[in-house]
C-alpha positions as CSV (number, residue, x, y, z in Angstrom):
1,X,-26.9,27.4,-2.7
2,X,-25.5,24.7,-5.0
3,X,-26.2,21.0,-4.9
4,X,-23.4,18.6,-4.1
5,X,-25.1,15.6,-5.6
6,X,-23.0,12.9,-4.0
7,X,-22.9,14.4,-0.4
8,X,-26.5,15.6,-0.5
9,X,-27.8,12.2,-1.6
10,X,-25.9,10.6,1.2
11,X,-27.4,13.1,3.6
12,X,-30.9,12.3,2.3
13,X,-30.3,8.6,2.7
14,X,-29.4,9.1,6.3
15,X,-32.7,11.0,6.9
16,X,-34.8,8.6,4.8
17,X,-35.6,6.3,7.7
18,X,-38.6,7.3,9.9
19,X,-36.9,6.6,13.2
20,X,-33.8,8.7,12.2
21,X,-36.0,11.5,10.9
22,X,-37.9,11.6,14.2
23,X,-34.6,11.5,16.1
24,X,-33.2,14.4,14.1
25,X,-36.3,16.4,14.7
26,X,-36.0,15.9,18.4
27,X,-32.3,16.6,18.4
28,X,-32.7,19.9,16.6
29,X,-34.5,21.2,19.7
30,X,-32.8,19.2,22.6
31,X,-29.4,17.7,23.1
32,X,-29.9,14.2,24.4
33,X,-28.0,11.0,25.4
34,X,-29.0,7.5,24.2
35,X,-31.0,6.6,27.3
36,X,-33.2,9.6,26.9
37,X,-33.8,8.8,23.3
38,X,-34.6,5.2,24.2
39,X,-37.3,6.4,26.7
40,X,-38.9,8.8,24.2
41,X,-38.9,6.4,21.2
42,X,-39.5,3.3,23.2
43,X,-37.0,1.3,21.1
44,X,-34.1,-0.9,22.2
45,X,-30.8,0.8,23.0
46,X,-29.0,-1.1,20.3
47,X,-31.4,0.1,17.6
48,X,-31.0,3.7,18.8
49,X,-27.2,3.4,18.8
50,X,-27.2,2.0,15.3
51,X,-29.3,4.9,14.0
52,X,-27.1,7.4,15.8
53,X,-24.0,5.9,14.3
54,X,-25.4,6.4,10.8
55,X,-26.4,10.0,11.6
56,X,-23.0,10.7,13.1
57,X,-21.1,9.1,10.1
58,X,-23.1,11.3,7.7
59,X,-22.4,14.4,9.6
60,X,-26.0,14.9,10.7
61,X,-25.3,14.9,14.5
62,X,-22.3,15.8,16.6
63,X,-21.4,14.4,20.0
64,X,-20.3,15.9,23.2
65,X,-18.9,13.8,26.0
66,X,-20.2,14.5,29.5
67,X,-18.4,12.1,31.8
68,X,-19.4,8.6,30.7
69,X,-22.5,10.0,28.8
70,X,-22.4,10.9,25.1
71,X,-24.8,13.7,24.2
72,X,-26.0,14.1,20.7
73,X,-27.3,17.2,18.8
74,X,-27.9,18.3,15.3
75,X,-25.5,21.1,14.2
76,X,-25.8,20.6,10.4
77,X,-27.6,23.7,9.0
78,X,-28.7,21.9,5.9
79,X,-30.4,19.2,7.9
80,X,-32.2,21.9,10.0
81,X,-33.4,23.5,6.7
82,X,-34.6,20.2,5.4
83,X,-36.5,19.3,8.5
84,X,-38.1,22.7,8.6
85,X,-39.3,22.3,5.0
86,X,-40.7,18.9,5.7
87,X,-42.6,20.3,8.7
88,X,-44.5,22.9,6.5
């Protein structure tokens, strides 16, 4: 695997916040909407939405619309590998 220094550094910046890292860890195992994430992390909805926006813009999470709900999940294989390494 080769390193794409620019894109990989942007990916690492997105994961560098403790709240975002925790969100990514949870979204690797479960697809969730914002209200579920708010309940689990006990943070304001605006804060969660801001973090999800950063993760989405960096390609860490993808969205799926379910009626009026937006569901988030991690589909980025590099992110999954990084979180797995951090968990060791």
